NUTOR-524577 format. One line per 5 residues: for each residue x, y, z of N, C-alpha, C. Coordinates in nm, 3 decimals, decimal comma. Layout:
N
X Y Z X Y Z X Y Z ~ ...
***
This chain:
227
11,823 7,169 9,460 11,831 7,307 9,414 11,960 7,327 9,334 ~ 11,945 7,377 9,213 12,060 7,400 9,126 12,126 7,534 9,158 ~ 12,259 7,536 9,149 12,332 7,661 9,171 12,407 7,702 9,044 ~ 12,357 7,658 8,930 12,422 7,692 8,804 12,413 7,841 8,779 ~ 12,519 7,893 8,721 12,517 8,035 8,685 12,467 8,051 8,542
12,431 8,173 8,508 12,390 8,202 8,371 12,504 8,171 8,275 ~ 12,627 8,201 8,317 12,743 8,172 8,233 12,757 8,023 8,206 ~ 12,729 7,938 8,308 12,735 7,793 8,289 12,638 7,748 8,180 ~ 12,518 7,802 8,187 12,414 7,761 8,091 12,448 7,811 7,951 ~ 12,498 7,933 7,942 12,538 7,986 7,810 12,646 7,898 7,749
12,741 7,854 7,831 12,849 7,766 7,781 12,791 7,634 7,730 ~ 12,693 7,579 7,803 12,631 7,455 7,759 12,559 7,475 7,626 ~ 12,488 7,586 7,614 12,417 7,615 7,489 12,516 7,626 7,374 ~ 12,627 7,696 7,396 12,729 7,711 7,290 12,780 7,574 7,246 ~ 12,810 7,487 7,342 12,862 7,354 7,309 12,760 7,272 7,231
12,634 7,280 7,276 12,530 7,201 7,208 12,501 7,255 7,069 ~ 12,523 7,384 7,048 12,497 7,444 6,917 12,602 7,405 6,812 ~ 12,712 7,347 6,857 12,818 7,309 6,763 12,768 7,207 6,662 ~ 12,664 7,129 6,700 12,611 7,029 6,607 12,548 7,096 6,485 ~ 12,509 7,222 6,501 12,451 7,295 6,388 12,555 7,386 6,321
12,677 7,389 6,375 12,781 7,484 6,333 12,724 7,624 6,324 ~ 12,649 7,661 6,429 12,586 7,793 6,432 12,692 7,902 6,443 ~ 12,663 8,016 6,385 12,753 8,131 6,384 12,810 8,156 6,524 ~ 12,941 8,144 6,538 13,006 8,161 6,667 13,013 8,307 6,710 ~ 12,966 8,397 6,624 12,968 8,538 6,662 12,854 8,574 6,756
12,769 8,476 6,789 12,663 8,501 6,886 12,726 8,546 7,018 ~ 12,676 8,654 7,071 12,728 8,702 7,199 12,655 8,634 7,314 ~ 12,713 8,644 7,433 12,646 8,592 7,551 12,510 8,659 7,568 ~ 12,503 8,788 7,538 12,377 8,861 7,551 12,273 8,808 7,452 ~ 12,316 8,773 7,330 12,223 8,716 7,232 12,160 8,588 7,286
12,245 8,501 7,340 12,196 8,373 7,392 12,108 8,395 7,514 ~ 12,148 8,484 7,604 12,072 8,507 7,725 11,934 8,566 7,693 ~ 11,926 8,650 7,592 11,798 8,708 7,553 11,698 8,599 7,514 ~ 11,745 8,499 7,439 11,657 8,389 7,400 11,626 8,301 7,522 ~ 11,724 8,282 7,610 11,700 8,207 7,733 11,589 8,273 7,816
11,595 8,405 7,828 11,494 8,479 7,904 11,356 8,459 7,845 ~ 11,347 8,469 7,713 11,218 8,457 7,646 11,152 8,323 7,677 ~ 11,227 8,215 7,662 11,170 8,082 7,687 11,147 8,058 7,837 ~ 11,233 8,114 7,922 11,215 8,099 8,067 11,085 8,166 8,112 ~ 11,063 8,288 8,065 10,942 8,362 8,103 10,817 8,285 8,060
10,820 8,232 7,939 10,702 8,164 7,887 10,674 8,037 7,966 ~ 10,777 7,956 7,989 10,757 7,830 8,060 10,715 7,851 8,205 ~ 10,778 7,948 8,271 10,744 7,974 8,410 10,600 8,024 8,423 ~ 10,557 8,108 8,331 10,419 8,156 8,333 10,321 8,040 8,318 ~ 10,358 7,939 8,238 10,271 7,824 8,217 10,272 7,727 8,334
10,386 7,714 8,401 10,404 7,609 8,502 10,409 7,659 8,646 ~ 10,395 7,789 8,668 10,415 7,845 8,802 10,328 7,780 8,908 ~ 10,200 7,764 8,878 10,109 7,706 8,978 10,142 7,560 9,005 ~ 10,169 7,484 8,900 10,199 7,342 8,915 10,327 7,321 8,997 ~ 10,426 7,408 8,976 10,555 7,393 9,045 10,557 7,460 9,181
10,447 7,527 9,217 10,439 7,597 9,347 10,560 7,690 9,366 ~ 10,579 7,778 9,269 10,694 7,868 9,267 10,707 7,946 9,397 ~ 10,595 7,995 9,450 10,601 8,080 9,570 10,660 8,010 9,691 ~ 10,663 7,877 9,690 10,719 7,802 9,802 10,867 7,768 9,784 ~ 10,921 7,800 9,667 11,062 7,771 9,641 11,145 7,896 9,675
11,178 7,908 9,800 11,240 8,031 9,850 11,371 8,064 9,779 ~ 11,445 7,962 9,737 11,576 7,987 9,676 11,566 8,062 9,543 ~ 11,447 8,068 9,484 11,430 8,138 9,357 11,416 8,288 9,375 ~ 11,384 8,331 9,497 11,353 8,472 9,520 11,475 8,551 9,565 ~ 11,472 8,681 9,533 11,579 8,772 9,573 11,521 8,884 9,659
11,605 8,934 9,747 11,564 9,045 9,833 11,586 9,177 9,761 ~ 11,482 9,255 9,748 11,492 9,392 9,698 11,469 9,479 9,820 ~ 11,577 9,531 9,876 11,567 9,601 10,004 11,571 9,753 9,988 ~ 11,500 9,817 10,078 11,499 9,963 10,086 11,455 10,030 9,956 ~ 11,357 9,971 9,890 11,302 10,038 9,770 11,239 10,169 9,813
11,273 10,276 9,745 11,228 10,408 9,786 11,083 10,434 9,746 ~ 11,011 10,497 9,838 10,871 10,531 9,818 10,857 10,683 9,818 ~ 10,776 10,733 9,726 10,757 10,878 9,715 10,607 10,910 9,710 ~ 10,569 11,031 9,752 10,430 11,072 9,733 10,404 11,100 9,586 ~ 10,287 11,060 9,540 10,253 11,075 9,399 10,197 11,215 9,374
10,239 11,281 9,267 10,184 11,413 9,233 10,038 11,402 9,191 ~ 9,969 11,513 9,193 9,826 11,511 9,164 9,793 11,471 9,021 ~ 9,890 11,473 8,932 9,862 11,434 8,794 9,869 11,283 8,776 ~ 9,901 11,210 8,883 9,913 11,066 8,872 9,780 11,003 8,830 ~ 9,783 10,900 8,744 9,660 10,838 8,698 9,578 10,772 8,809
9,639 10,752 8,925 9,564 10,690 9,035 9,493 10,793 9,121 ~ 9,481 10,914 9,071 9,427 11,026 9,149 9,290 11,003 9,209 ~ 9,208 10,920 9,145 9,071 10,906 9,192 9,057 10,815 9,313 ~ 9,170 10,790 9,381 9,164 10,699 9,494 9,113 10,765 9,622 ~ 9,096 10,894 9,626 9,055 10,971 9,744 9,176 11,033 9,813
9,149 11,084 9,932 9,252 11,145 10,016 9,327 11,254 9,939 ~ 9,252 11,331 9,859 9,309 11,442 9,782 9,425 11,398 9,695 ~ 9,410 11,282 9,638 9,510 11,229 9,544 9,643 11,197 9,609 ~ 9,653 11,203 9,738 9,782 11,177 9,801 9,796 11,028 9,827 ~ 9,885 10,968 9,751 9,912 10,827 9,763 10,062 10,808 9,741
10,116 10,704 9,798 10,259 10,678 9,786 10,283 10,561 9,690 ~ 10,395 10,570 9,618 10,432 10,462 9,528 10,584 10,451 9,520 ~ 10,630 10,341 9,461 10,774 10,325 9,443 10,828 10,434 9,351 ~ 10,946 10,480 9,383 11,008 10,586 9,302 11,044 10,535 9,164 ~ 11,093 10,410 9,159 11,136 10,351 9,032 11,036 10,246 8,987
11,035 10,219 8,857 10,959 10,106 8,807 11,011 9,977 8,872 ~ 10,925 9,879 8,885 10,967 9,751 8,940 11,060 9,680 8,841 ~ 11,156 9,604 8,891 11,242 9,527 8,800 11,157 9,427 8,722 ~ 11,209 9,383 8,607 11,138 9,282 8,531 11,126 9,154 8,610 ~ 11,006 9,100 8,621 10,982 8,980 8,701 10,914 8,872 8,618
10,934 8,748 8,661 10,857 8,639 8,607 10,712 8,658 8,652 ~ 10,619 8,607 8,573 10,478 8,627 8,603 10,402 8,495 8,606 ~ 10,286 8,499 8,671 10,191 8,387 8,666 10,054 8,446 8,637 ~ 9,950 8,372 8,666 9,816 8,418 8,632 9,775 8,544 8,709 ~ 9,841 8,571 8,821 9,803 8,688 8,902 9,891 8,810 8,875
9,992 8,794 8,789 10,082 8,905 8,760 10,224 8,875 8,805 ~ 10,300 8,979 8,839 10,439 8,959 8,883 10,444 8,868 9,006 ~ 10,544 8,778 9,007 10,556 8,683 9,118 10,633 8,748 9,232 ~ 10,561 8,783 9,337 10,617 8,849 9,455 10,578 8,768 9,578 ~ 10,677 8,730 9,656 10,646 8,645 9,772 10,597 8,728 9,890
10,661 8,841 9,914 10,619 8,924 10,027 10,666 9,067 10,009 ~ 10,594 9,160 10,069 10,631 9,301 10,074 10,618 9,344 10,219 ~ 10,724 9,405 10,274 10,724 9,437 10,417 10,785 9,575 10,444 ~ 10,774 9,614 10,570 10,848 9,731 10,616 10,997 9,701 10,612 ~ 11,081 9,804 10,621 11,225 9,782 10,606 11,285 9,698 10,719
11,215 9,687 10,831 11,267 9,603 10,940 11,204 9,463 10,937 ~ 11,127 9,434 10,833 11,065 9,303 10,810 10,957 9,267 10,912 ~ 10,909 9,362 10,989 10,814 9,328 11,097 10,668 9,340 11,054 ~ 10,639 9,419 10,950 10,501 9,438 10,906 10,488 9,403 10,759 ~ 10,389 9,321 10,730 10,367 9,279 10,592 10,248 9,352 10,531
10,254 9,369 10,401 10,145 9,431 10,328 10,068 9,326 10,250 ~ 9,943 9,352 10,231 9,855 9,259 10,160 9,836 9,305 10,016 ~ 9,854 9,212 9,925 9,842 9,247 9,783 9,695 9,254 9,742 ~ 9,664 9,351 9,661 9,530 9,364 9,604 9,546 9,424 9,465 ~ 9,436 9,454 9,402 9,440 9,522 9,273 9,382 9,661 9,289
9,408 9,748 9,193 9,353 9,882 9,197 9,200 9,878 9,205 ~ 9,141 9,794 9,119 8,995 9,785 9,115 8,939 9,729 9,245 ~ 9,006 9,630 9,300 8,957 9,571 9,425 8,972 9,669 9,542 ~ 9,077 9,751 9,540 9,093 9,846 9,649 8,983 9,951 9,648 ~ 8,938 9,990 9,530 8,826 10,084 9,523 8,701 10,024 9,588
8,683 9,892 9,572 8,570 9,825 9,636 8,589 9,822 9,788 ~ 8,713 9,802 9,832 8,741 9,801 9,976 8,709 9,937 10,036 ~ 8,740 10,043 9,964 8,709 10,178 10,011 8,560 10,201 10,029 ~ 8,482 10,134 9,946 8,337 10,152 9,952 8,272 10,076 10,067 ~ 8,348 9,989 10,129 8,293 9,912 10,242 8,268 10,007 10,360
8,147 10,007 10,415 8,116 10,096 10,528 8,206 10,074 10,649 ~ 8,261 9,954 10,661 8,347 9,922 10,775 8,495 9,947 10,746 ~ 8,524 10,014 10,635 8,664 10,034 10,599 8,742 10,108 10,708 ~ 8,677 10,197 10,779 8,747 10,274 10,882 8,800 10,185 10,993 ~ 8,747 10,063 11,003 8,797 9,969 11,105 8,901 9,873 11,048
8,926 9,885 10,920 9,019 9,795 10,853 9,163 9,839 10,882 ~ 9,237 9,753 10,947 9,376 9,785 10,983 9,478 9,721 10,888 ~ 9,430 9,658 10,785 9,522 9,594 10,689 9,598 9,700 10,611 ~ 9,718 9,665 10,574 9,801 9,753 10,491 9,809 9,690 10,352 ~ 9,774 9,769 10,251 9,762 9,716 10,116 9,867 9,773 10,021
9,890 9,698 9,914 9,964 9,752 9,800 9,903 9,694 9,673 ~ 9,918 9,765 9,565 9,877 9,713 9,435 9,977 9,762 9,331 ~ 9,978 9,695 9,217 10,072 9,728 9,109 9,992 9,784 8,992 ~ 10,041 9,895 8,942 9,976 9,960 8,828 10,083 10,032 8,747 ~ 10,081 10,008 8,616 10,180 10,070 8,526 10,323 10,040 8,571
10,341 9,921 8,627 10,473 9,873 8,672 10,530 9,953 8,789 ~ 10,445 10,022 8,864 10,482 10,082 8,991 10,405 10,009 9,101 ~ 10,457 10,011 9,221 10,387 9,956 9,335 10,330 10,072 9,416 ~ 10,199 10,068 9,441 10,129 10,175 9,513 10,090 10,129 9,654 ~ 10,090 10,226 9,746 10,062 10,198 9,886 9,953 10,294 9,935
9,826 10,257 9,918 9,717 10,351 9,949 9,687 10,368 10,096 ~ 9,741 10,281 10,182 9,707 10,290 10,325 9,828 10,312 10,415 ~ 9,944 10,337 10,356 10,064 10,363 10,436 10,138 10,483 10,378 ~ 10,225 10,539 10,459 10,309 10,652 10,415 10,456 10,622 10,443 ~ 10,491 10,496 10,432 10,630 10,457 10,449 10,715 10,518 10,338
10,843 10,536 10,368 10,935 10,591 10,269 11,026 10,485 10,207 ~ 11,026 10,364 10,264 11,104 10,254 10,208 11,034 10,123 10,241 ~ 11,054 10,025 10,155 11,000 9,892 10,180 11,099 9,786 10,135 ~ 11,079 9,663 10,183 11,153 9,547 10,136 11,057 9,454 10,063 ~ 11,109 9,376 9,972 11,025 9,275 9,907 11,109 9,156 9,862
11,044 9,042 9,853 11,104 8,922 9,798 11,039 8,900 9,662 ~ 11,118 8,906 9,556 11,062 8,899 9,421 11,136 8,794 9,338 ~ 11,068 8,748 9,234 11,124 8,645 9,147 11,151 8,705 9,010 ~ 11,278 8,731 8,982 11,314 8,790 8,853 11,447 8,737 8,805 ~ 11,480 8,766 8,680 11,603 8,713 8,622 11,718 8,813 8,624
11,693 8,932 8,677 11,799 9,032 8,685 11,865 9,028 8,822 ~ 11,979 9,092 8,834 12,050 9,101 8,962 11,987 9,213 9,043 ~ 11,904 9,177 9,139 11,830 9,277 9,216 11,922 9,361 9,303 ~ 12,041 9,310 9,335 12,130 9,384 9,423 12,166 9,522 9,366 ~ 12,161 9,538 9,235 12,194 9,668 9,177 12,085 9,771 9,204
11,965 9,724 9,242 11,856 9,816 9,275 11,851 9,849 9,424 ~ 11,910 9,762 9,505 11,900 9,779 9,650 11,964 9,910 9,695 ~ 11,892 9,982 9,780 11,944 10,108 9,833 12,017 10,086 9,965 ~ 12,005 9,965 10,018 12,070 9,936 10,147 12,206 9,871 10,129 ~ 12,236 9,823 10,009 12,362 9,753 9,987 12,397 9,760 9,839
12,521 9,728 9,807 12,573 9,722 9,670 12,586 9,860 9,607 ~ 12,703 9,890 9,562 12,729 10,016 9,494 12,708 9,998 9,344 ~ 12,603 10,060 9,287 12,575 10,041 9,144 12,693 10,077 9,055 ~ 12,779 10,170 9,102 12,893 10,211 9,021 12,992 10,097 9,004 ~ 12,986 9,999 9,095 13,077 9,886 9,086 13,020 9,775 8,997
12,897 9,797 8,950 12,839 9,699 8,859 12,776 9,580 8,928 ~ 12,790 9,569 9,058 12,735 9,455 9,133 12,783 9,323 9,071 ~ 12,693 9,238 9,025 12,731 9,106 8,976 12,715 9,100 8,824 ~ 12,816 9,050 8,757 12,808 9,036 8,611 12,697 8,938 8,574 ~ 12,638 8,960 8,458 12,530 8,872 8,413 12,572 8,725 8,418
12,692 8,694 8,366 12,736 8,555 8,358 12,756 8,491 8,495 ~ 12,779 8,571 8,599 12,806 8,518 8,732 12,682 8,506 8,819 ~ 12,568 8,553 8,768 12,445 8,544 8,846 12,391 8,402 8,845 ~ 12,323 8,366 8,953 12,257 8,236 8,957 12,143 8,234 8,856 ~ 12,130 8,123 8,785 12,021 8,108 8,688 11,897 8,065 8,765
11,805 8,156 8,786 11,690 8,133 8,873 11,572 8,074 8,796 ~ 11,596 7,956 8,743 11,490 7,880 8,676 11,475 7,749 8,753 ~ 11,352 7,708 8,786 11,332 7,583 8,861 11,402 7,466 8,794 ~ 11,458 7,377 8,876 11,532 7,262 8,823 11,453 7,184 8,719 ~ 11,323 7,167 8,743 11,240 7,086 8,656 11,218 7,150 8,518
11,249 7,277 8,506 11,228 7,346 8,378 11,357 7,373 8,303 ~ 11,471 7,356 8,367 11,597 7,397 8,306 11,625 7,325 8,174 ~ 11,608 7,193 8,171 11,636 7,118 8,049 11,543 7,161 7,937 ~ 11,418 7,190 7,969 11,321 7,233 7,866 11,357 7,369 7,809 ~ 11,406 7,459 7,895 11,447 7,591 7,847 11,567 7,577 7,753
11,666 7,499 7,795 11,787 7,482 7,713 11,751 7,418 7,578 ~ 11,666 7,315 7,580 11,626 7,251 7,455 11,555 7,351 7,362 ~ 11,471 7,436 7,422 11,399 7,535 7,341 11,494 7,637 7,280 ~ 11,595 7,679 7,357 11,693 7,776 7,306 11,773 7,715 7,191 ~ 11,821 7,593 7,211 11,899 7,527 7,106 11,813 7,505 6,982
11,688 7,466 7,006 11,598 7,445 6,893 11,574 7,572 6,814 ~ 11,558 7,685 6,884 11,533 7,811 6,814 11,654 7,853 6,732 ~ 11,773 7,850 6,793 11,893 7,888 6,717 11,920 7,790 6,603 ~ 11,897 7,660 6,630 11,921 7,559 6,527 11,831 7,577 6,407 ~ 11,702 7,601 6,432 11,608 7,622 6,321 11,643 7,747 6,243
11,679 7,853 6,317 11,715 7,978 6,250 11,835 7,958 6,159 ~ 11,937 7,885 6,210 12,058 7,864 6,130 12,028 7,779 6,008 ~ 11,951 7,670 6,028 11,922 7,583 5,915 11,838 7,654 5,809 ~ 11,745 7,742 5,851 11,665 7,816 5,756 11,752 7,913 5,676 ~ 11,845 7,980 5,748 11,934 8,074 5,679 12,026 8,000 5,583
12,075 7,881 5,624 12,162 7,803 5,538 12,088 7,758 5,413 ~ 11,962 7,715 5,431 11,880 7,673 5,316 11,859 7,789 5,219 ~ 11,828 7,907 5,276 11,805 8,025 5,191 11,930 8,062 5,115 ~ 12,048 8,054 5,182 12,174 8,088 5,115 12,202 7,992 5,001 ~ 12,182 7,863 5,027 12,208 7,762 4,924 12,112 7,778 4,807
11,987 7,813 4,839 11,889 7,831 4,732 11,927 7,950 4,644 ~ 11,978 8,054 4,707 12,017 8,173 4,630 12,139 8,147 4,542 ~ 12,224 8,050 4,586 12,345 8,021 4,509 12,319 7,926 4,394 ~ 12,204 7,857 4,398 12,174 7,760 4,293 12,145 7,831 4,161 ~ 12,220 7,802 4,056 12,198 7,873 3,927 12,064 7,836 3,866
12,002 7,930 3,802 11,876 7,905 3,733 11,901 7,827 3,606 ~ 11,817 7,726 3,582 11,833 7,646 3,460 11,736 7,693 3,353
***
């Protein structure tokens, strides 16, 4: 398991880019944005093969996410129960995805004792139509419009283990003071599987290198006098 920080990787990219004499005015944010793009793409392609959900070190705890009752104008109104359904107060943080959507390992009560079962909005409507639904004791959640909905519970907070490239501690309501900024981008662990790290870095260097060489060619072509 790698413990490299985002800052470590950015420094490596800067050093490797020296072979292209790429514009040194690139900011850390510029480089990280390209790193994110290639990371998201590769992880989406390789998630099943790498068994991402079993690599616990990649996941972060999002604790005490606030849950609120949804107003009647909510698009999920046709779920029954007079449109009363609960959902996360805030949009979910940006997460890596696979074929099933955002990569989430578990969603639980705030004391970690009860787990919720993931489903989809469409599948939950089918569950409601089951004549035996009244005997169903499962607790469900689904994601829609980047909110997490809880059609069978009325909890006010939940915990989850999620896989994303942002510092989740700034969202946690149980810890970390957002006013203190939590953890700087450069100091965060780079949560990309070890087997993909070299491929991401190569892709980032390749993208910046091609961009620089194309711009250099265009500049030289513009400077060439017409004969």
